[in-house]
N, C-alpha and C positions, 0 to 999 in steps of 0.2 A: 524329211521335215515335219514335225509333228503338228496335227491340225490345231487349229487355234483353238483355244478356250477350255478345252478339255479337261484343264485343272481344275475346273469349279463344276465338273459334271460328276453327279453321284449315282448315275442310273444302275452302274453294277451293283451299287449296294441295294437298291429298289429292286431290280429284277427279281431276284429269289423269293420274294413276297407276293409278285403279281402273279395273276392267272396268264398263261400265254398269249391269249387275246390283247389282253391290257400292255402284256410287254411289247409286242409287236408294235402297238402304237406307239409306244415310247421310243422304239427303233427307227421308226418312220420318221419320227419327229427330229430325231438325232440327224437321221440322213439328210433331212430338209435344211438343216441347220449346219451340216458338212462340219460336226462336230469329232467325226473319227472317218478313218478310212473307210470309203464304199465298199471295198472286197471285205473287211472284216465285219462290217455291219450286215452285209448279206448272209456271210456266213451265220452268225447270230440267229437272224430272223428264221433262215432255214432250219435251225435247230429247234427254234419255238415253235414253227409252222408243224414240225414233224410229230409235236405233241398234241395237235389237234386234228379236226377232220376236213380242214379247208384245203382240200387237194388241190385245187384249182389254183389256188395262190402260191400253194408248195410248188407244182410244177412250172409254174411262171417263174418264181426267184430260180428253180435250179437250172432252167433253161438260160436265165441271165448271167448266171454264176459259172455255166459250160461244167457242172459236174454231176451228170446223169447219176453217177453210183450213189447218191445222197438220196435218191426216190426209193422207197420201200418196195421191194419186188413184188409186193402182192396189191399194188396200189389200186388196179383196176377191179381186183375183187374187194377191197374195201370201199370203192367209190360205188359198186354195186350194192354192197350191204348196208352204206349210208342213205343209199336211194331207197332201197327197200323199207326201211326202218321210217322213213320220211312218207311215204305211198300208206303204210300201216296206221301210220298215226293219224294220217288224214282220213284214212276209211274208216277204221275202227273207233280211233280215239275221239274223232268231233262227235260219232254218234253218241259213245258213252259220255261225253262232258254235256251234251244237250239232253240226256235220260237225267243224270245225277242233278243237273241244273233245274231240270223240271221238278224232280223230286223233291229237291231243296225248297222249291216255292210252296210245293203240296203240304209238305212237313211244317213249313211256317205257318202257313193257313191254320193247319191243325194246332201249332202251339198257342196261336193268337185266339183262337175259340175256347181252349184250356184255360188261358189266362183270364178271359173274358168271364167264363163260369165261376173261376175260383174268386174273382171279384165282386161277384153276384152272391158271393155265398154258398154257392153251390160246391160239391165233393170233388176235388181234383189231386191227384197224386202228383209227387215231385216229378217221376217219371213224364208224365202228359206233356210238363212245360219244357222238357229237355230234348234235343234231337234224338231222333231214332236213327241207330246205324242201319245200314242196310249191304249186303252180298252182292255181288256181280248176278247171281243167279237170282236173287229175289227181285233184281231190277229188270232181269228178262222176264221173269214172270209177271212183273207189275205191268209191263207195257204189249203182254201178249194180247192180241185180238183188237189193238187199238192202231190208229192210221200211225202211230209212232214207232210201230214195232220194226225193229231191227236185230239183227245177228250181230252178237259180240262177243268175243274169246274171252275164256277163264282167266287168262292173264292180262286182260286189257289194261290194266294198272300199270303193270310193268312196261305193257306198249308204250302208254303215253309218257311214262318216265323217260324212257328210250327216246321218243319222238322231241320232248323238249330238250333233252342232253344233246342230241343230235343236231337241232335246230341250232342251237348254242354253238356247239364244235364246229360245224362247218361254216358257221358265219353267215348261213343263208339268210336267218330272220331271226335276229335278237327281240324284236318286240313280240315273236309269236311265242317264242321260249319265256319271255317274261310273262306272257298271259296265261300259258298253261302252268306255270309253276306257280302263279299266284292262286290259280282255280285250285290247285294241289292243297296249298297250305291253308285258303278259306273255305274249300269245301270237302275235296278229297277225303282229307285226314280228318274232320270232324264227322263226317257222314258215314265213310265206308266201314263195315264191320271188322275187317282184317286189321289187327294190330300194327300200328306205326312203330317202331321205335325210336328213342329221342334223336340216335345217331343220323337216322334219314331225315327226321325233322328239320336237323342242324343242315343237312347237305341241301333240302329244298331252300332254308333261308340263304345259304350261300350263293344257289343257283341264281336267287331271285336279285339278290345285289349284283352279281356278275355282269347278269343280262340288263338289267338296268342302267348300269354304267356304259356298257357297251352301245346300247341303243339311245343314249343320252337323256336319258328318263331320272333327271336327278332330283325332281320336285318331290319324289316320294321316296328318296334315298334315306332320310332321316328315319322313315319308320321301319324300311328295311335292316339298317343297321340295326334299330333297337330289338328286333326280331333276332337276329343272331346273337346280340350281346344276352338276351334273356336265354335263348337257347343254351348258351356256353356255361351259364351260372344253374342250369337247371341240375338239381341234384342226382336226377334218375341218369344222367349222361355218366355221372361219376368219372368226370375228369381229374387226372391228378395236376398237381401246380404246374410242372412243366407244361402239359398239354394245354393246360388253359391259357399260360403265358404265350405260347406259340400260336394258339387261336387269335388271341387279342392283337398280337403283333400283326399278323396278316390283316385284321380288321382294322387296326389303324392305318395301314399302308394304303388299303381300298378306300377308306374315308377320305383321302385327301383327293380324290377325284371330285366328288360333288362339292366338297369345299371350295377348290381353287377353280373349277371349272364352272361352276353354277354360283354358289354364295359369293365369292371373292374373285370371280373374273368375268370377263365381259364376254364370254361364249353366251351366258345363261342370263346376261343383263345389260339393260340399255344403257346407254353412256353416262356415266356418272353415278350408275345405282351400285349398290352393293347387294347383287342379286336381287330376288325377287320378292323374298318372304325375309325382312329383317329380323322378325320374332322367330323364326327358324333357325336362321343363322346364330342368333343369340345360344339358343337351347342347343345347337351344334357345337358351338365353342365350349360352352358349359361342359358338356360330354368329354369334348376332346382333352380339355384341360382338367379333368377329375383328377385326383390324387393316385387312383389306380392305374391309370393310363400314362401319367406322368413318370410313376415307378417303373412301368415297363418299358419306356423310351429309354429311360437311364441304365437300366439292365440289359437290354438286349439289342435295342435299336436306336444308339445317339446319334446317328445320322440324320434321325427327324428331327432333331432339335432345329435343324435348317429350316423347316416350315413351321414350326413352333414360332421360332423368333420372327419369321416373317408375320403370320398371324399378331404375334405381339405388337408389331409396328403398324401394319395395314389397322387393326381392330384396337389400338392402344386407348381409345376415349370408350369403348364399351367394356373393356375387362374391368374385372373389379379389383380392388388392392391387394387382396389376399392371393388372386390369380395372378396377378403380375409378378408378386413375391416369389411365389411357388414356382413359376417359370424361370426366375433370376435364377433362384438356388439350384433349380436342374440343371441349368446350363454351366454353373460355377462348378456344380458336382462333377460334370463330365469333361470339362475343359482340357485337362490332362490326356483324354482318349479321342477326342476328335477336335480338328481345326476347321472353322467354318466360318467365313466373312460374315454370315446374318448374325449367327450366335457373338461372334467377337464384336458387331456392331452395337449390340443391347449391352455387352459388358463394356466397352468404353463411354456408352452414354451414361448409363445407371449405374455402373460399379465404380470404375477407375476414374469417371468424370474427364475423360481426355476426349476433348472435342477435336483436336486436330486427327487423332486417330480415327474418330468416328467418320469424318468427310472421307478419311482413305478407304476405310471399310466400305461405306455407301457406295462408292466408285467401284470396288471389287463387287459389292453385291449386284449393282447395275448389269456390270460383265456377266455375273452368275445367272441372271433373271432370265437372258437372251437364250442361254442353253439348257434351262429348266424345264422339264415338261409342263408341271404343274405351275410353276413361278411365270412363266413368260407372258400369260395375260394379264397378271396382276402387276407387271412392272411398272407402269405409268403411277397406280394407286400406291405402291410399297413406296417410289421414289418421293413422290408427293408428302406420304406421312412421314418419312425419314427426314426429308429436309424440315418439317415442322417440329419434330422431335429435338433436332438439332439446333434449329433456332430458339425454341422454348427454353432449352437448358443453357443456351449461351445468355440468353437475355437474364433467365433466374438467377444467375450466376453475376452478371454485371449490372443489373437492375435497369440500365438504359445501355443502347449502343447505337451507335452511328450506323445509319442506313447504308453509306457506302461500303463499311467494314463488313455488312451483313451481306451485300451483293457480292463482294469478294468471297467471302466464306461458301457462298452457295452458287458460286459460277455464274453470277446473273449480272446483268446492267443495272445501275440504279434506279432508273425509272422502272425497269421492271421488278426489280425486288419491291420497290415501294407500293405498286400495284396489287403484287401478290400479299404485302403485309396487310393492305387495307381490306382485301377481299377476306383474308382468315379474321379480321375484327370485325366484318359485318357478318360473316357465317356463324360468328360467335366460337370459333375453333382456337381465338386466342384473346385472353384478357389483357388487353394493353390499348396506348394509345401512341399517337404519332406527334411529335412536337415539331411542326413545320418549320420554326424558326432556327431551330438548334440541328434540324435534319437529323432527328434521334426517334428511336423508339423507346418508349419508357413501359415497362412491364407495373403492371397493378399489383400492390401487396396483398395478399391472400394471407389473414390470421389461420395458423391450424386449428380445425376442432378436435380439441382433446377428448370430448366426451366422444364424438363419433371413429376416432383413432380407437380407443378404449374397447368400443363395441365392434368393432370390425375385427380386431384381434381376437376378442373373446368369441364372437359368431367363428373365426376361422380355426380356432381350438376346438371349439367343440364340434364343428364338422370333422376334423382331421381325428378326433377320439371316438367319434361313431363310427368313422370307417375303420379303425383299427380294432376295434370292439367286433365289428362285423365279420372281417377277416379272419380274426381268431375264432370266432363262433363256427365259421365255415369250415377251417383246419380240424377243429376239434368234431364236427359233425362228420366230416369226410372219414377222419379218422377211425369213428365209431362204426361206421357204415362199413369199412375194409375189414374191422375186426369180426362184426357179424357175418360179413360175405364171407 
């Protein structure tokens, strides 16, 4: 017998774009919800754990599955190596970070004095107001003879890199991994004299976001995503169109962790709140709905339109008209390639205007939310927002509707439906009034502002034109660099 509700699960399409640690969390969720056979999920977990250094969890899962052959033959050696990396990181790395941090403070004081002299009219060269890079040997020499004198190896930077990576890969301390990688980005890269290739900076940015996601540190995730975005678009990386598209697809998949677990989920919000920072959530949505990201989703990952559709419903009141139209266009363009109740709900509501179908799709969406790692916590908010949209569309078509009919359409008791409608009107989510004598809801008539519509269309055209011009310029620049190189 096939496990219930697995027809709505799209984790098989998501997992190839997730880090193994994130994938394991998704599999644990599917196990909890009993979406698939436990033995199959256990095998999938073991495969992902084999790509990490979380040897304790791997041994535990292998023992449960009674498949000792799946353990690496050199597992003890691997465990000892990971332990040694951790010890070296704590011994040498912490001393190095302390030295470099204190050097940074000393250099910051020097820069401040140079700027004060320049403001007083005294001569100060440009280099005096910039950070002075330092080598490991210079750091050692700097502290010789002081109480802070400590011996650190020449390859201490690599030691620290491995320390942060191992802290993450073993799952021992995601918080430590986040802090060390942030130190790399903010202090080591700008202050160490050894050149850092752009590819290494991109690795650091990805590592920071991964560690933040696993540690649940979502409030800074917007900055981490922006750092990756900047690194991807950096001309020094010389990424081809295909590689840039791959990087962006991965980024979009990872971005749904903070979006649904923090900004639109109850794990990071109090009851009734939409995340802890509405402004950051709005900015996050603008980035997610940018034309370049929607284009990537249509071309490479149409399964992500499920989450875009869910966002469109939950955040319907926040989205601009052109954003909503772009999203509907993307759904229409990929409808022949992917079938999903969330996208079909939007299509039924705003394209075909089939309200009977929209109620059917809402019921399917509710089932899908229960087995979707990202949407399970947003289920209540999604259902509430979807009911409101169905109700508004129905009233907009009919001008006034009998409350008993609304109750039947929304699977509610008449008294419950009336209270729900009154609350919507009070919270200004619905521009309507209740005719108590006739037991009907009467929608207010809003005359379209033609001037504003023209402005919105023009603004949208300008944004798309600028985006296309930038893309053409980037391609032309990349082609010139390839010819010169």
